[in-house]
TIPA-761616 format. One record per residue: x, y, z of N, C-alpha, C in turn. Coordinates in steps of 0.1 Angstrom, whole numbers, padded with zeros to 4 digits. Layout:
<atoms>
ATOM n_east n_north  n_up ca_east ca_north ca_up c_east c_north  c_up
ATOM      X       Y     Z       X        Y     Z      X       Y     Z
...
</atoms>
This chain:
<atoms>
ATOM n_east n_north  n_up ca_east ca_north ca_up c_east c_north  c_up
ATOM   1169    1127  1104    1164     1125  1118   1175    1126  1127
ATOM   1174    1135  1137    1184     1137  1147   1182    1126  1158
ATOM   1193    1119  1161    1193     1109  1172   1202    1113  1183
ATOM   1197    1112  1195    1206     1117  1207   1203    1108  1219
ATOM   1214    1104  1226    1213     1096  1238   1209    1105  1250
ATOM   1210    1118  1248    1206     1127  1259   1191    1129  1259
ATOM   1186    1135  1270    1171     1138  1271   1167    1151  1266
ATOM   1177    1159  1262    1174     1173  1257   1183    1175  1245
ATOM   1180    1185  1237    1188     1189  1226   1192    1204  1228
ATOM   1205    1206  1229    1209     1220  1232   1205    1229  1221
ATOM   1200    1241  1225    1196     1252  1217   1184    1248  1208
ATOM   1176    1238  1212    1164     1234  1205   1152    1234  1215
ATOM   1141    1237  1210    1129     1237  1218   1120    1225  1214
ATOM   1118    1216  1224    1109     1205  1221   1095    1209  1221
ATOM   1088    1207  1210    1074     1212  1210   1064    1201  1211
ATOM   1068    1188  1210    1059     1177  1211   1066    1164  1214
ATOM   1061    1157  1224    1066     1143  1227   1056    1133  1221
ATOM   1061    1125  1212    1052     1116  1205   1052    1102  1212
ATOM   1061    1099  1220    1062     1087  1228   1073    1077  1224
ATOM   1073    1066  1230    1084     1056  1228   1083    1050  1214
ATOM   1095    1049  1208    1096     1042  1195   1107    1031  1197
ATOM   1106    1020  1190    1115     1009  1192   1118    1003  1178
ATOM   1130    0996  1177    1133     0989  1165   1141    0977  1170
ATOM   1139    0965  1163    1146     0953  1167   1152    0946  1155
ATOM   1162    0938  1157    1168     0930  1147   1174    0918  1154
ATOM   1174    0907  1146    1180     0894  1152   1192    0890  1143
ATOM   1202    0884  1150    1213     0877  1143   1211    0863  1147
ATOM   1209    0854  1137    1206     0840  1139   1218    0832  1141
ATOM   1216    0819  1145    1227     0810  1148   1236    0806  1136
ATOM   1230    0807  1124    1238     0804  1113   1250    0814  1111
ATOM   1248    0826  1116    1259     0836  1116   1271    0831  1124
ATOM   1268    0825  1136    1279     0821  1144   1286    0809  1138
ATOM   1279    0800  1132    1286     0788  1125   1295    0794  1114
ATOM   1290    0803  1106    1299     0809  1096   1311    0816  1101
ATOM   1308    0823  1112    1319     0831  1118   1330    0823  1124
ATOM   1326    0813  1132    1336     0806  1139   1342    0795  1131
ATOM   1337    0792  1119    1343     0782  1111   1355    0788  1104
ATOM   1355    0801  1102    1366     0808  1096   1375    0815  1106
ATOM   1382    0808  1114    1390     0813  1125   1401    0823  1120
ATOM   1405    0821  1107    1416     0830  1102   1411    0844  1101
ATOM   1398    0847  1102    1392     0860  1102   1395    0868  1115
ATOM   1400    0861  1125    1402     0867  1138   1416    0874  1137
ATOM   1416    0887  1140    1428     0895  1140   1429    0903  1153
ATOM   1439    0900  1160    1441     0907  1173   1430    0904  1183
ATOM   1424    0892  1182    1413     0888  1191   1400    0893  1188
ATOM   1399    0900  1176    1386     0905  1172   1381    0898  1159
ATOM   1368    0896  1158    1363     0889  1146   1356    0900  1138
ATOM   1362    0904  1127    1357     0915  1119   1343    0911  1112
ATOM   1342    0898  1108    1329     0894  1102   1318    0895  1113
ATOM   1320    0891  1125    1311     0892  1135   1307    0906  1138
ATOM   1317    0915  1139    1314     0929  1141   1306    0935  1130
ATOM   1308    0931  1117    1300     0936  1106   1286    0931  1107
ATOM   1284    0919  1112    1270     0914  1114   1263    0922  1125
ATOM   1270    0925  1136    1264     0932  1146   1261    0947  1142
ATOM   1270    0952  1134    1267     0966  1128   1255    0966  1119
ATOM   1254    0956  1111    1242     0955  1102   1229    0954  1110
ATOM   1230    0945  1121    1218     0943  1129   1214    0956  1137
ATOM   1224    0964  1141    1222     0976  1148   1216    0987  1138
ATOM   1221    0987  1126    1216     0996  1116   1201    0993  1113
ATOM   1198    0980  1112    1184     0976  1109   1175    0981  1120
ATOM   1179    0979  1133    1171     0983  1144   1169    0998  1145
ATOM   1180    1005  1142    1179     1020  1142   1170    1025  1131
ATOM   1171    1019  1119    1163     1023  1107   1148    1020  1110
ATOM   1145    1009  1116    1132     1005  1120   1126    1015  1130
ATOM   1134    1019  1140    1130     1029  1150   1127    1042  1144
ATOM   1136    1047  1135    1134     1059  1128   1122    1060  1119
ATOM   1119    1049  1112    1107     1048  1104   1094    1050  1113
ATOM   1094    1044  1124    1083     1045  1134   1082    1060  1138
ATOM   1093    1066  1141    1093     1080  1145   1088    1089  1134
ATOM   1092    1087  1122    1087     1094  1110   1072    1093  1108
ATOM   1067    1081  1111    1053     1079  1110   1045    1087  1120
ATOM   1051    1091  1131    1045     1099  1141   1048    1114  1138
ATOM   1054    1117  1127    1058     1131  1123   1068    1137  1133
ATOM   1077    1129  1138    1088     1133  1147   1100    1137  1138
ATOM   1108    1146  1143    1120     1149  1136   1133    1146  1144
ATOM   1131    1140  1156    1142     1135  1164   1138    1124  1173
ATOM   1148    1117  1178    1146     1107  1189   1156    1111  1200
ATOM   1152    1112  1212    1160     1115  1223   1160    1103  1233
ATOM   1170    1103  1242    1171     1092  1252   1174    1079  1245
ATOM   1181    1079  1234    1183     1067  1226   1192    1057  1234
ATOM   1187    1045  1234    1195     1034  1240   1195    1022  1230
ATOM   1206    1015  1230    1207     1003  1222   1211    0991  1231
ATOM   1204    0980  1230    1207     0969  1239   1209    0956  1230
ATOM   1218    0947  1236    1221     0935  1229   1218    0924  1239
ATOM   1210    0914  1235    1206     0903  1244   1208    0890  1237
ATOM   1214    0880  1244    1216     0867  1239   1204    0859  1242
ATOM   1196    0854  1232    1184     0847  1234   1186    0832  1235
ATOM   1199    0828  1232    1202     0813  1232   1195    0807  1220
ATOM   1191    0794  1222    1184     0787  1211   1189    0773  1211
ATOM   1182    0764  1204    1185     0750  1203   1197    0747  1194
ATOM   1199    0755  1184    1209     0753  1174   1221    0762  1175
ATOM   1221    0770  1185    1231     0780  1187   1226    0793  1194
ATOM   1233    0803  1192    1229     0816  1198   1222    0825  1188
ATOM   1213    0833  1194    1206     0843  1186   1207    0856  1194
ATOM   1212    0866  1188    1214     0879  1194   1202    0888  1190
ATOM   1196    0895  1199    1185     0904  1197   1191    0918  1199
ATOM   1190    0927  1189    1195     0941  1190   1182    0949  1191
ATOM   1181    0957  1201    1170     0966  1203   1174    0980  1204
ATOM   1168    0989  1197    1170     1004  1198   1157    1010  1202
ATOM   1158    1019  1212    1146     1026  1217   1149    1040  1222
ATOM   1139    1048  1221    1140     1062  1226   1127    1069  1225
ATOM   1126    1082  1228    1114     1090  1227   1114    1098  1215
ATOM   1104    1096  1207    1102     1104  1194   1097    1118  1198
ATOM   1103    1128  1193    1099     1142  1196   1099    1150  1183
ATOM   1092    1162  1184    1094     1172  1174   1100    1184  1181
ATOM   1110    1190  1174    1116     1202  1180   1117    1213  1169
ATOM   1119    1225  1174    1122     1236  1165   1134    1244  1169
ATOM   1140    1251  1160    1152     1259  1163   1149    1269  1174
</atoms>
């Protein structure tokens, strides 16, 4: 599946717009407790464990979005955007990762 943040694909003809597809993933508050309890994991001001959790959440959101596009018989997603939102919570923070774009079919 071709993913693009642009609204067109160079040298490709879009033959069908299938509509908006989305994928979501949550990182729960237990992740934060685990991450911040191990301060020694911070190198150069960056927390590699936290980055790995965000990467996993992003991949889950993208995979979910791609599955929905495949169900529509699309072979690409254009106008791709990824957003991160802090939902807060009573026991800590929860991060919502959302991927969305327009599912299309194209030909060479």
